[in-house]
VOFIRO-842009 format. One record per atom (N, C-alpha, C): residue number from 1; x, y, z; atom name. Coordinates in Angstrom, 1 decimal, always signed. Atoms other than C-alpha are relative to their C-alpha. Layout:
REM residues N
NUM / X / Y / Z / CA;
...
END
This chain:
REM residues 116
1 / +0.3 / +1.4 / -0.3 / N;
1 / +36.8 / +72.3 / +17.8 / CA;
1 / -0.2 / -0.7 / -1.4 / C;
2 / +0.1 / +0.9 / +1.2 / N;
2 / +37.0 / +69.6 / +15.2 / CA;
2 / -1.2 / -0.9 / +0.1 / C;
3 / +1.1 / +0.8 / -0.1 / N;
3 / +33.6 / +68.1 / +14.7 / CA;
3 / +0.1 / -1.4 / -0.6 / C;
4 / -0.3 / +1.3 / +0.7 / N;
4 / +35.1 / +65.2 / +12.7 / CA;
4 / +0.7 / -1.0 / +0.9 / C;
5 / -0.7 / +1.0 / -0.9 / N;
5 / +37.0 / +63.7 / +15.7 / CA;
5 / -1.0 / -0.9 / +0.6 / C;
6 / +0.8 / +1.0 / -0.6 / N;
6 / +35.5 / +60.5 / +16.8 / CA;
6 / +0.4 / -0.4 / +1.3 / C;
7 / -0.6 / +0.4 / -1.3 / N;
7 / +37.8 / +59.6 / +19.7 / CA;
7 / -0.3 / +1.1 / +1.0 / C;
8 / +0.3 / -1.0 / -1.1 / N;
8 / +36.6 / +61.4 / +22.9 / CA;
8 / +1.3 / +0.7 / +0.5 / C;
9 / -1.3 / -0.6 / -0.5 / N;
9 / +40.2 / +61.9 / +24.0 / CA;
9 / +0.5 / +1.0 / -1.0 / C;
10 / -0.4 / -0.9 / +1.1 / N;
10 / +41.1 / +63.5 / +20.6 / CA;
10 / -0.8 / +1.2 / +0.0 / C;
11 / +0.9 / -1.2 / +0.0 / N;
11 / +38.1 / +65.8 / +20.9 / CA;
11 / +0.3 / +0.8 / +1.2 / C;
12 / -0.3 / -0.7 / -1.2 / N;
12 / +39.0 / +66.8 / +24.5 / CA;
12 / +1.4 / +0.7 / -0.2 / C;
13 / -1.3 / -0.7 / +0.3 / N;
13 / +42.6 / +67.5 / +23.4 / CA;
13 / +0.0 / +1.1 / -0.9 / C;
14 / +0.2 / -1.1 / +1.0 / N;
14 / +41.4 / +69.5 / +20.5 / CA;
14 / -0.4 / +1.3 / +0.7 / C;
15 / +0.6 / -1.1 / -0.7 / N;
15 / +39.7 / +71.8 / +23.0 / CA;
15 / +1.0 / +0.5 / +1.1 / C;
16 / -0.8 / -0.5 / -1.2 / N;
16 / +42.0 / +71.9 / +26.1 / CA;
16 / +1.4 / -0.6 / +0.0 / C;
17 / -1.2 / +0.8 / +0.0 / N;
17 / +45.1 / +70.0 / +25.0 / CA;
17 / +1.3 / +0.7 / +0.0 / C;
18 / -1.3 / -0.7 / +0.0 / N;
18 / +47.7 / +72.7 / +25.0 / CA;
18 / +0.3 / +0.5 / +1.4 / C;
19 / -0.5 / -0.4 / -1.3 / N;
19 / +49.7 / +73.8 / +28.0 / CA;
19 / -0.7 / +1.2 / +0.6 / C;
20 / +0.5 / -1.3 / -0.6 / N;
20 / +48.3 / +77.3 / +28.4 / CA;
20 / -1.5 / -0.1 / +0.3 / C;
21 / +1.5 / +0.0 / -0.2 / N;
21 / +44.6 / +76.4 / +28.2 / CA;
21 / -0.2 / -0.7 / +1.4 / C;
22 / +0.2 / +0.7 / -1.2 / N;
22 / +44.9 / +73.9 / +31.1 / CA;
22 / +0.5 / +0.8 / +1.2 / C;
23 / -0.5 / -0.9 / -1.0 / N;
23 / +46.9 / +76.4 / +33.1 / CA;
23 / -1.0 / +1.1 / +0.3 / C;
24 / +1.1 / -1.0 / -0.3 / N;
24 / +44.1 / +79.0 / +32.7 / CA;
24 / -1.1 / -0.7 / +0.7 / C;
25 / +1.0 / +0.7 / -0.7 / N;
25 / +41.6 / +76.4 / +33.7 / CA;
25 / +0.4 / -0.3 / +1.5 / C;
26 / -0.5 / +0.2 / -1.3 / N;
26 / +43.7 / +75.6 / +36.7 / CA;
26 / -0.1 / +1.3 / +0.9 / C;
27 / +0.1 / -1.3 / -0.7 / N;
27 / +43.8 / +79.3 / +37.7 / CA;
27 / -1.4 / +0.3 / +0.3 / C;
28 / +1.4 / -0.2 / -0.2 / N;
28 / +40.1 / +79.5 / +37.3 / CA;
28 / -0.6 / -0.9 / +1.1 / C;
29 / +0.4 / +1.0 / -1.1 / N;
29 / +39.6 / +76.4 / +39.5 / CA;
29 / +0.5 / +0.4 / +1.4 / C;
30 / -0.6 / -0.4 / -1.2 / N;
30 / +41.8 / +78.0 / +42.1 / CA;
30 / -0.5 / +1.4 / +0.5 / C;
31 / +0.7 / -1.2 / -0.5 / N;
31 / +39.7 / +81.2 / +42.3 / CA;
31 / +0.5 / +1.2 / -0.8 / C;
32 / -0.3 / -1.2 / +0.7 / N;
32 / +41.4 / +83.6 / +39.9 / CA;
32 / -1.2 / +0.3 / -1.0 / C;
33 / +1.1 / -0.4 / +0.9 / N;
33 / +38.9 / +85.6 / +37.8 / CA;
33 / +0.3 / +1.1 / -0.9 / C;
34 / -0.3 / -1.1 / +0.8 / N;
34 / +40.6 / +88.6 / +36.3 / CA;
34 / +1.2 / -0.1 / -0.8 / C;
35 / -1.1 / +0.2 / +1.0 / N;
35 / +42.9 / +89.0 / +33.4 / CA;
35 / +1.4 / +0.3 / +0.7 / C;
36 / -1.3 / -0.3 / -0.7 / N;
36 / +45.7 / +90.6 / +35.6 / CA;
36 / +0.4 / -1.1 / +0.9 / C;
37 / -0.3 / +1.1 / -0.9 / N;
37 / +45.5 / +87.6 / +38.0 / CA;
37 / +0.6 / -1.1 / -0.8 / C;
38 / -0.5 / +1.0 / +0.8 / N;
38 / +46.0 / +85.2 / +35.2 / CA;
38 / +1.5 / +0.3 / -0.6 / C;
39 / -1.3 / -0.4 / +0.5 / N;
39 / +48.9 / +87.1 / +33.7 / CA;
39 / +1.1 / +0.1 / +1.1 / C;
40 / -1.0 / -0.1 / -1.1 / N;
40 / +50.6 / +87.3 / +37.1 / CA;
40 / +0.4 / -1.4 / +0.5 / C;
41 / -0.4 / +1.3 / -0.3 / N;
41 / +50.8 / +83.5 / +37.3 / CA;
41 / +1.5 / -0.3 / -0.2 / C;
42 / -1.5 / +0.2 / +0.1 / N;
42 / +54.3 / +82.1 / +37.8 / CA;
42 / +0.4 / -0.6 / -1.4 / C;
43 / -0.3 / +0.5 / +1.3 / N;
43 / +54.2 / +80.5 / +34.3 / CA;
43 / +0.3 / +1.1 / -1.0 / C;
44 / -0.2 / -1.1 / +0.9 / N;
44 / +54.3 / +83.9 / +32.7 / CA;
44 / -0.6 / -0.1 / -1.4 / C;
45 / +0.6 / +0.2 / +1.3 / N;
45 / +51.8 / +83.3 / +30.0 / CA;
45 / +0.0 / +1.3 / -0.8 / C;
46 / +0.0 / -1.2 / +0.8 / N;
46 / +52.2 / +85.8 / +27.2 / CA;
46 / -1.4 / +0.6 / -0.2 / C;
47 / +1.3 / -0.6 / +0.0 / N;
47 / +49.3 / +88.3 / +27.0 / CA;
47 / -0.8 / -0.4 / -1.2 / C;
48 / +0.8 / +0.3 / +1.3 / N;
48 / +48.4 / +87.5 / +23.4 / CA;
48 / -0.5 / -1.4 / +0.1 / C;
49 / +0.4 / +1.4 / -0.2 / N;
49 / +48.2 / +83.8 / +24.3 / CA;
49 / -1.1 / -0.1 / +1.0 / C;
50 / +1.0 / +0.0 / -1.0 / N;
50 / +46.2 / +84.4 / +27.4 / CA;
50 / -1.4 / +0.5 / -0.6 / C;
51 / +1.3 / -0.6 / +0.7 / N;
51 / +43.6 / +86.6 / +25.4 / CA;
51 / -0.6 / -1.1 / -0.9 / C;
52 / +0.5 / +1.0 / +0.9 / N;
52 / +43.4 / +83.8 / +22.8 / CA;
52 / -0.6 / -1.1 / +0.8 / C;
53 / +0.5 / +1.2 / -0.7 / N;
53 / +42.9 / +81.0 / +25.3 / CA;
53 / -1.3 / +0.3 / +0.7 / C;
54 / +1.3 / -0.4 / -0.7 / N;
54 / +40.2 / +82.9 / +27.3 / CA;
54 / -1.1 / +0.1 / -1.1 / C;
55 / +1.0 / -0.1 / +1.0 / N;
55 / +38.4 / +83.6 / +24.0 / CA;
55 / -0.5 / -1.4 / -0.5 / C;
56 / +0.3 / +1.3 / +0.4 / N;
56 / +38.6 / +80.0 / +23.0 / CA;
56 / -0.9 / -0.8 / +1.0 / C;
57 / +0.8 / +0.6 / -1.1 / N;
57 / +37.3 / +78.8 / +26.4 / CA;
57 / -1.4 / +0.5 / +0.0 / C;
58 / +1.3 / -0.6 / +0.0 / N;
58 / +34.4 / +81.2 / +26.1 / CA;
58 / -0.8 / -0.6 / -1.2 / C;
59 / +0.7 / +0.5 / +1.1 / N;
59 / +33.6 / +80.0 / +22.6 / CA;
59 / -0.4 / -1.5 / +0.1 / C;
60 / +0.3 / +1.4 / -0.3 / N;
60 / +33.6 / +76.4 / +23.8 / CA;
60 / -1.0 / -0.2 / +1.1 / C;
61 / +1.0 / +0.1 / -1.0 / N;
61 / +31.2 / +77.2 / +26.6 / CA;
61 / +0.6 / -0.5 / +1.3 / C;
62 / -0.6 / +0.4 / -1.2 / N;
62 / +33.7 / +76.4 / +29.3 / CA;
62 / +0.2 / +1.1 / +1.0 / C;
63 / -0.2 / -1.1 / -0.8 / N;
63 / +34.1 / +79.9 / +30.6 / CA;
63 / -1.0 / +1.1 / -0.5 / C;
64 / +0.9 / -1.2 / +0.3 / N;
64 / +31.8 / +83.0 / +30.8 / CA;
64 / +0.7 / +1.2 / +0.5 / C;
65 / -0.6 / -1.2 / -0.5 / N;
65 / +32.8 / +86.6 / +31.2 / CA;
65 / -1.1 / +1.0 / +0.4 / C;
66 / +0.9 / -1.0 / -0.4 / N;
66 / +31.0 / +89.4 / +33.0 / CA;
66 / +0.8 / +1.3 / +0.3 / C;
67 / -0.8 / -1.2 / -0.3 / N;
67 / +32.0 / +93.0 / +33.2 / CA;
67 / -0.1 / +0.4 / +1.5 / C;
68 / -0.1 / -0.5 / -1.4 / N;
68 / +33.1 / +94.3 / +36.6 / CA;
68 / +0.3 / +1.5 / +0.1 / C;
69 / -0.3 / -1.4 / +0.1 / N;
69 / +34.1 / +97.8 / +35.5 / CA;
69 / -0.4 / +0.5 / -1.3 / C;
70 / +0.5 / -0.6 / +1.2 / N;
70 / +32.6 / +100.1 / +32.9 / CA;
70 / +0.9 / +0.8 / -0.8 / C;
71 / -0.9 / -0.9 / +0.7 / N;
71 / +35.2 / +102.7 / +32.1 / CA;
71 / +1.4 / +0.0 / +0.6 / C;
72 / +0.2 / +0.9 / +1.2 / N;
72 / +37.3 / +101.2 / +30.8 / CA;
72 / -0.6 / -1.3 / +0.4 / C;
73 / +0.7 / +1.2 / -0.2 / N;
73 / +35.3 / +98.1 / +30.4 / CA;
73 / +1.1 / -1.1 / +0.3 / C;
74 / -0.9 / +1.1 / -0.4 / N;
74 / +37.0 / +95.2 / +32.2 / CA;
74 / -0.9 / -1.2 / +0.4 / C;
75 / +0.8 / +1.2 / -0.2 / N;
75 / +35.8 / +91.6 / +32.6 / CA;
75 / +0.6 / -0.9 / +1.1 / C;
76 / -0.4 / +1.2 / -0.9 / N;
76 / +36.0 / +88.8 / +35.2 / CA;
76 / -0.5 / -1.2 / -0.7 / C;
77 / +0.3 / +1.3 / +0.7 / N;
77 / +35.9 / +85.2 / +34.1 / CA;
77 / -0.3 / -1.0 / +1.0 / C;
78 / +0.4 / +1.2 / -0.9 / N;
78 / +34.3 / +82.1 / +35.7 / CA;
78 / -0.3 / -1.2 / -0.9 / C;
79 / +0.3 / +1.3 / +0.7 / N;
79 / +34.0 / +78.5 / +34.7 / CA;
79 / -1.5 / -0.2 / +0.0 / C;
80 / +1.4 / +0.4 / +0.1 / N;
80 / +30.6 / +77.4 / +33.5 / CA;
80 / -0.1 / -1.4 / +0.7 / C;
81 / +0.1 / +1.4 / -0.4 / N;
81 / +29.2 / +74.0 / +34.7 / CA;
81 / +0.8 / -0.9 / -0.8 / C;
82 / -0.8 / +0.8 / +1.0 / N;
82 / +30.8 / +72.5 / +31.6 / CA;
82 / +1.4 / +0.1 / +0.4 / C;
83 / -1.4 / -0.2 / -0.4 / N;
83 / +34.1 / +74.0 / +32.6 / CA;
83 / +0.4 / -0.6 / +1.4 / C;
84 / -0.2 / +0.6 / -1.3 / N;
84 / +33.8 / +72.9 / +36.2 / CA;
84 / +0.1 / -1.5 / +0.0 / C;
85 / -0.1 / +1.4 / +0.2 / N;
85 / +33.4 / +69.4 / +34.9 / CA;
85 / +1.5 / -0.5 / -0.3 / C;
86 / -1.4 / +0.3 / +0.2 / N;
86 / +37.2 / +69.5 / +34.2 / CA;
86 / +0.7 / -0.2 / +1.3 / C;
87 / -0.7 / +0.1 / -1.3 / N;
87 / +38.0 / +69.6 / +37.9 / CA;
87 / +0.5 / -1.4 / +0.3 / C;
88 / -0.5 / +1.4 / -0.3 / N;
88 / +38.3 / +65.8 / +38.4 / CA;
88 / +1.2 / -0.4 / -0.9 / C;
89 / -1.1 / +0.3 / +0.9 / N;
89 / +40.5 / +65.5 / +35.4 / CA;
89 / +1.3 / +0.7 / +0.4 / C;
90 / -1.2 / -0.8 / -0.4 / N;
90 / +42.8 / +68.3 / +36.5 / CA;
90 / +0.6 / -0.5 / +1.4 / C;
91 / -0.5 / +0.5 / -1.2 / N;
91 / +43.0 / +66.9 / +40.0 / CA;
91 / +0.8 / -1.3 / -0.2 / C;
92 / -0.7 / +1.2 / +0.3 / N;
92 / +44.0 / +63.5 / +38.6 / CA;
92 / +1.3 / +0.2 / -0.7 / C;
93 / -1.3 / -0.3 / +0.6 / N;
93 / +46.7 / +65.1 / +36.5 / CA;
93 / +1.0 / +0.5 / +1.0 / C;
94 / -0.8 / -0.5 / -1.1 / N;
94 / +48.0 / +66.8 / +39.6 / CA;
94 / +0.6 / -1.1 / +0.8 / C;
95 / -0.5 / +1.2 / -0.8 / N;
95 / +48.1 / +63.6 / +41.6 / CA;
95 / +1.0 / -0.8 / -0.8 / C;
96 / -1.0 / +0.7 / +0.8 / N;
96 / +49.8 / +61.8 / +38.7 / CA;
96 / +1.4 / +0.6 / +0.0 / C;
97 / -1.3 / -0.7 / +0.1 / N;
97 / +52.5 / +64.4 / +38.4 / CA;
97 / +0.7 / +0.0 / +1.4 / C;
98 / -0.6 / +0.1 / -1.3 / N;
98 / +53.1 / +64.5 / +42.2 / CA;
98 / +0.5 / -1.4 / +0.3 / C;
99 / -0.5 / +1.4 / -0.2 / N;
99 / +53.4 / +60.7 / +42.2 / CA;
99 / +1.3 / -0.3 / -0.8 / C;
100 / -1.1 / +0.5 / +0.9 / N;
100 / +55.8 / +60.4 / +39.3 / CA;
100 / +1.1 / +1.1 / -0.1 / C;
101 / -1.0 / -1.1 / +0.0 / N;
101 / +57.7 / +63.8 / +39.6 / CA;
101 / +0.1 / +0.7 / +1.3 / C;
102 / +0.0 / -0.6 / -1.3 / N;
102 / +58.5 / +64.4 / +43.2 / CA;
102 / +0.5 / +1.4 / +0.2 / C;
103 / -0.5 / -1.4 / -0.1 / N;
103 / +60.1 / +67.7 / +42.5 / CA;
103 / -1.2 / +1.1 / -0.1 / C;
104 / +1.2 / -0.9 / +0.1 / N;
104 / +56.6 / +69.2 / +41.8 / CA;
104 / -0.4 / +0.5 / +1.4 / C;
105 / +0.5 / -0.6 / -1.3 / N;
105 / +55.3 / +71.5 / +44.5 / CA;
105 / -1.3 / -0.6 / +0.4 / C;
106 / +1.3 / +0.6 / -0.5 / N;
106 / +52.4 / +70.3 / +46.6 / CA;
106 / -1.1 / +1.0 / -0.3 / C;
107 / +1.2 / -0.8 / +0.2 / N;
107 / +49.0 / +71.5 / +45.8 / CA;
107 / -0.9 / +0.0 / +1.3 / C;
108 / +0.8 / +0.0 / -1.3 / N;
108 / +46.7 / +72.6 / +48.7 / CA;
108 / -1.0 / -1.1 / +0.0 / C;
109 / +1.0 / +1.2 / -0.1 / N;
109 / +44.6 / +69.7 / +50.0 / CA;
109 / -1.4 / +0.5 / -0.3 / C;
110 / +1.4 / -0.5 / +0.3 / N;
110 / +41.5 / +71.9 / +49.6 / CA;
110 / -0.3 / -0.1 / -1.5 / C;
111 / +0.1 / +0.1 / +1.5 / N;
111 / +42.1 / +71.9 / +45.8 / CA;
111 / -0.4 / -1.5 / -0.3 / C;
112 / +0.2 / +1.4 / +0.3 / N;
112 / +42.3 / +68.1 / +45.7 / CA;
112 / -1.3 / -0.5 / +0.6 / C;
113 / +1.2 / +0.5 / -0.6 / N;
113 / +39.2 / +67.7 / +47.9 / CA;
113 / -1.2 / +0.7 / -0.6 / C;
114 / +1.1 / -0.7 / +0.6 / N;
114 / +37.0 / +70.1 / +45.9 / CA;
114 / -0.8 / -1.0 / -0.9 / C;
115 / +0.9 / +0.7 / +0.9 / N;
115 / +34.0 / +68.7 / +44.0 / CA;
115 / -0.6 / +1.0 / -1.0 / C;
116 / +0.6 / -0.9 / +1.0 / N;
116 / +32.5 / +70.1 / +40.8 / CA;
116 / -1.4 / +0.6 / +0.5 / C;
END
């Protein structure tokens, strides 16, 4: 995170402005919580990028991880309240894309009706 950015949009983009980060956030918003679930997404995020994005989201306080298995240790991930605050922005991006790019697949109505 660049502490010198004054523009709120520039600050937000510095944190979540790349393709992969928002797709991980999308997956978390849709209920995925484990590494193998993220890596199985249709966008085929490379594992090194997935690990990096999860780490960055944790460092920014948007995601937390908890162990669900001890040997070997494995983690599940969840959005924090700060991360859940991204839901309206992601919903609006989905609606915008569906309006202007009709070839996009529909998103379940439940996702668009969710509240943080």
